[in-house]
C-alpha positions in Angstrom: -90.1 -45.8 62.4 -87.4 -42.8 62.1 -86.0 -41.4 65.2 -85.0 -37.6 65.8 -81.5 -38.4 64.6 -82.5 -40.0 61.5 -81.8 -38.6 58.4 -83.3 -40.2 55.1 -82.2 -39.2 51.8 -84.3 -38.2 49.0 -83.1 -37.2 45.9 -79.1 -35.3 45.2 -79.1 -31.9 43.7 -76.0 -32.1 41.2 -75.9 -29.5 38.9 -73.7 -26.7 41.1 -70.7 -26.1 39.8 -69.3 -25.3 43.4 -69.7 -25.7 46.8 -73.7 -25.1 47.7 -73.6 -22.4 51.0 -77.2 -22.4 51.4 -80.3 -23.6 50.7 -84.0 -23.2 51.4 -87.2 -25.0 51.3 -90.1 -23.2 50.5 -92.9 -22.8 53.2 -96.0 -24.4 51.2 -94.9 -25.7 47.2 -92.8 -28.4 46.4 -89.2 -26.0 45.4 -85.6 -25.4 46.9 -84.1 -22.6 46.1 -80.0 -22.9 46.5 -77.2 -20.6 46.5 -73.2 -21.9 45.8 -70.0 -20.7 45.5 -70.4 -20.8 41.4 -71.9 -17.5 41.9 -76.0 -18.8 40.8 -78.7 -19.3 42.1 -81.2 -22.9 41.0 -84.8 -22.9 41.4 -85.3 -27.0 42.5 -88.5 -29.1 41.9 -89.0 -31.6 43.5 -92.5 -34.7 44.4 -92.7 -37.6 45.9 -89.5 -40.0 43.4 -87.2 -37.1 42.8 -86.0 -34.0 42.3 -84.8 -31.5 39.4 -82.9 -28.2 38.4 -86.1 -26.8 37.0 -84.8 -22.9 36.5 -80.8 -21.0 37.2 -80.0 -17.6 37.7 -76.7 -16.1 36.4 -74.4 -13.0 36.9 -74.1 -12.2 40.0 -70.2 -10.9 40.9 -69.5 -12.7 43.7 -70.4 -15.8 45.6 -74.1 -16.6 46.7 -73.6 -17.4 50.5 -77.7 -17.0 51.7 -80.4 -17.5 50.1 -84.1 -17.4 51.9 -88.4 -17.3 49.9 -89.9 -14.3 51.5 -92.2 -16.1 54.6 -94.4 -13.6 53.9 -95.9 -13.1 50.2 -98.2 -15.9 48.5 -97.3 -18.7 46.7 -98.1 -16.5 42.9 -95.5 -14.1 44.0 -93.2 -16.0 45.9 -89.6 -14.2 45.6 -86.5 -15.4 47.7 -84.0 -12.7 49.3 -80.4 -13.2 48.7 -76.9 -12.5 50.7 -73.4 -12.2 48.9 -70.0 -12.5 50.0 
């Protein structure tokens, strides 16, 4: 049995080229969004056995300091909020 202080690594997500500043888990879907100093936003999908890079958003002129899924949108229309440094 795991306690509140135990952490279990499920998957390591390694395709960002520079440090990751923020990530967020979708509230309903098996999806993660991450933003990094490589000026990219990545969407990740995951299941019980693995996680993978699903899509990337390029072209930002600054590091991506935070990115979160919008909590009030439905599964089909879920978008995210982006903050740049």
